[in-house]
C-alpha positions in Angstrom: 139.7 37.8 -5.5 136.3 36.7 -3.8 135.5 33.2 -3.0 132.1 31.8 -1.0 132.2 28.5 1.7 129.7 25.6 1.8 127.2 26.3 3.8 127.6 30.1 3.9 125.7 31.4 1.2 124.5 34.9 2.0 128.9 35.0 2.7 131.6 35.9 0.2 135.2 35.9 1.3 139.1 37.3 0.7 142.1 36.2 2.0 144.0 39.3 2.0 147.3 40.6 3.1 147.9 43.4 5.8 151.5 43.9 6.0 152.8 41.0 7.4 149.4 39.1 9.3 147.3 36.9 6.1 143.9 37.7 6.5 140.3 36.6 6.3 137.8 38.9 5.5 133.4 38.0 5.6 131.5 39.7 3.2 127.8 40.3 3.7 125.8 42.9 3.0 126.8 45.9 4.9 129.1 44.2 7.4 132.3 43.5 7.1 134.1 40.7 9.5 137.8 40.0 9.4 140.0 37.3 11.8 144.1 37.0 11.5 144.5 34.0 9.9 147.9 31.5 11.3 149.4 29.2 8.7 147.0 26.0 9.9 144.6 27.7 10.7 141.4 25.3 8.6 139.8 27.9 6.8 136.3 27.1 6.7 137.1 26.6 11.0 137.7 29.8 11.3 134.8 32.1 9.7 132.2 29.1 10.9 133.4 30.9 14.3 133.5 34.3 12.7 130.5 34.4 11.4 129.0 33.0 14.5 131.3 34.1 17.0 132.6 37.8 15.6 134.2 39.4 19.0 134.5 42.9 17.3 132.7 44.9 14.6 132.9 48.2 13.5 130.6 50.6 11.3 130.9 53.4 8.8 129.0 56.7 8.5 127.2 56.1 5.3 126.6 59.9 3.9 
């Protein structure tokens, strides 16, 4: 299930479990960014940090 956050009109978000990790994913067009959430993290603050300062991006090749 995806959700949106005010101020991030071009992005949708989802929170997923990856093993024991809680991961915030940001999706916009072909872009997919993700970061691990800590228990007391603000989802909005982490989304802002993720979009404005991504530390790694992976590109997928389309056939």
